[in-house]
C-alpha positions in Angstrom: -19.5 21.7 -8.5 -17.4 19.2 -10.3 -15.3 16.7 -8.3 -11.5 16.9 -8.3 -8.6 14.4 -7.7 -5.6 15.9 -6.0 -2.2 14.0 -6.1 0.6 15.3 -3.8 4.0 14.0 -2.8 6.0 15.0 0.2 9.2 14.2 2.0 8.9 13.5 5.7 12.1 13.9 7.8 11.9 12.2 11.1 13.9 11.1 14.2 15.3 7.5 13.5 14.0 6.1 16.7 10.4 7.2 15.8 10.5 6.0 12.2 8.4 2.8 12.7 5.6 4.5 14.6 5.5 7.4 12.1 5.4 5.1 9.2 2.5 3.3 10.7 0.6 6.5 11.5 1.1 7.9 8.0 0.0 4.6 6.5 -3.3 4.7 8.4 -4.2 8.2 7.0 -6.8 7.9 4.3 -5.2 8.3 0.8 -1.6 8.2 2.1 1.0 5.8 0.8 4.7 5.4 1.7 7.1 4.7 -1.1 10.3 4.3 0.7 13.0 6.1 2.8 12.5 4.3 6.1 16.2 3.4 6.2 17.3 7.0 5.7 14.8 8.8 8.0 13.3 10.6 5.0 9.9 9.0 4.0 8.6 9.5 0.5 4.9 9.9 0.8 2.1 10.4 -1.7 -1.4 11.7 -0.8 -4.5 11.2 -3.0 -7.4 13.4 -1.9 -10.7 14.9 -3.1 -9.9 18.5 -2.2 -7.0 20.9 -1.6 -8.1 21.3 2.0 -7.7 17.6 2.5 -4.1 17.9 1.4 -3.4 20.6 4.0 -5.2 18.6 6.7 -3.1 15.5 6.0 0.2 17.4 5.9 -0.7 19.2 9.2 -1.6 15.8 10.8 1.8 14.4 9.6 3.7 17.3 10.9 2.1 16.9 14.4 3.3 13.3 14.8 5.8 12.7 17.5 9.3 12.5 16.0 8.5 14.3 12.8 11.0 17.0 12.1 9.4 18.4 8.9 6.9 17.3 6.2 7.7 19.2 3.0 5.4 19.3 0.0 7.3 18.5 -3.2 4.5 18.1 -5.7 0.8 18.8 -6.1 -1.4 18.2 -9.1 -5.2 18.4 -9.4 -7.7 17.9 -12.2 -11.4 17.4 -12.5 -12.7 13.9 -12.3 -14.6 12.8 -15.3 -18.0 11.5 -14.5 -19.0 8.2 -16.3 -22.3 8.3 -18.2 
């Protein structure tokens, strides 16, 4: 089975009072990175994972954080990882 690289982006809508703790929790997830939106309550997040199931797991984890109203998948792309010889 060949390895894959999955790149996803999401918008995470949250309660303003919870923004700091949500951003910290998302930032601690493996492969997650926040690219802005803290001032608007709509975080722009990218995920880089090895499998599609990891994408789903990370989104579910984000949706279950206190203060998150919605985590919406905007983009998902995957391709095989080329092995170096």
